[in-house]
C-alpha positions as CSV (number, residue, x, y, z in Angstrom):
1,M,31.4,137.4,27.3
2,A,30.0,134.5,29.4
3,R,26.6,136.1,29.3
4,K,26.5,136.3,25.5
5,T,27.2,132.6,25.2
6,R,24.6,131.8,27.9
7,L,22.1,134.0,26.1
8,T,23.0,132.2,22.8
9,R,22.4,128.8,24.4
10,V,19.1,129.8,25.9
11,A,18.0,131.3,22.6
12,M,19.0,128.1,20.8
13,K,17.0,126.0,23.3
14,I,14.0,128.3,22.8
15,G,14.3,128.0,19.1
16,T,14.5,124.3,19.1
17,A,11.5,124.1,21.4
18,M,9.5,126.3,19.1
19,G,10.6,124.2,16.1
20,R,9.4,121.0,17.8
21,A,6.1,122.6,18.7
22,D,5.7,123.8,15.1
23,R,6.3,120.3,13.8
24,G,3.8,118.9,16.2
25,V,1.2,121.4,15.2
26,Q,1.9,120.6,11.5
27,K,1.5,116.8,12.1
28,V,-1.8,117.4,13.9
29,A,-3.1,119.7,11.2
30,R,-2.1,117.2,8.5
31,A,-3.8,114.4,10.4
32,G,-6.9,116.6,10.8
33,S,-7.2,117.4,7.2
34,L,-6.7,113.8,6.3
35,A,-9.5,112.8,8.7
36,K,-11.7,115.4,7.2
37,K,-11.1,114.1,3.7
38,E,-11.9,110.5,4.9
39,L,-15.0,111.7,6.6
40,D,-16.2,113.4,3.4
41,D,-15.6,110.3,1.4
42,I,-17.5,108.2,3.9
43,S,-20.4,110.6,3.9
44,K,-20.5,110.4,0.1
45,Q,-20.6,106.6,0.3
46,V,-23.4,106.7,2.9
47,D,-25.4,109.1,0.6
48,A,-24.9,106.7,-2.3
49,L,-26.0,103.8,-0.2
50,K,-29.1,105.7,1.0
51,R,-30.1,106.4,-2.6
52,Q,-29.6,102.8,-3.6
53,L,-31.7,101.6,-0.6
54,Q,-34.5,104.0,-1.6
55,K,-34.5,102.7,-5.2
56,T,-34.5,99.1,-4.0
57,A,-37.4,99.8,-1.5
58,K,-39.3,101.4,-4.4
59,R,-38.8,98.4,-6.6
60,L,-39.8,96.0,-3.9
61,K,-43.0,97.9,-3.2
62,R,-43.8,97.9,-6.9
63,A,-43.1,94.2,-7.1
64,L,-45.2,93.3,-4.1
65,S,-48.2,95.4,-5.3
């Protein structure tokens, strides 16, 4: 009987370690997806600023000619 309880304790330790690892992986994945969304938003803003700069440069050239 002692072996069964020892096996049970070891199995429980393994299960908790796996659970902790899964939680850690989920946190990293969540942070990664959030970073990806933020990066997409930033790239959209940069594209909008590029277009605005092109328009402004075009107007300035026209005004100086």
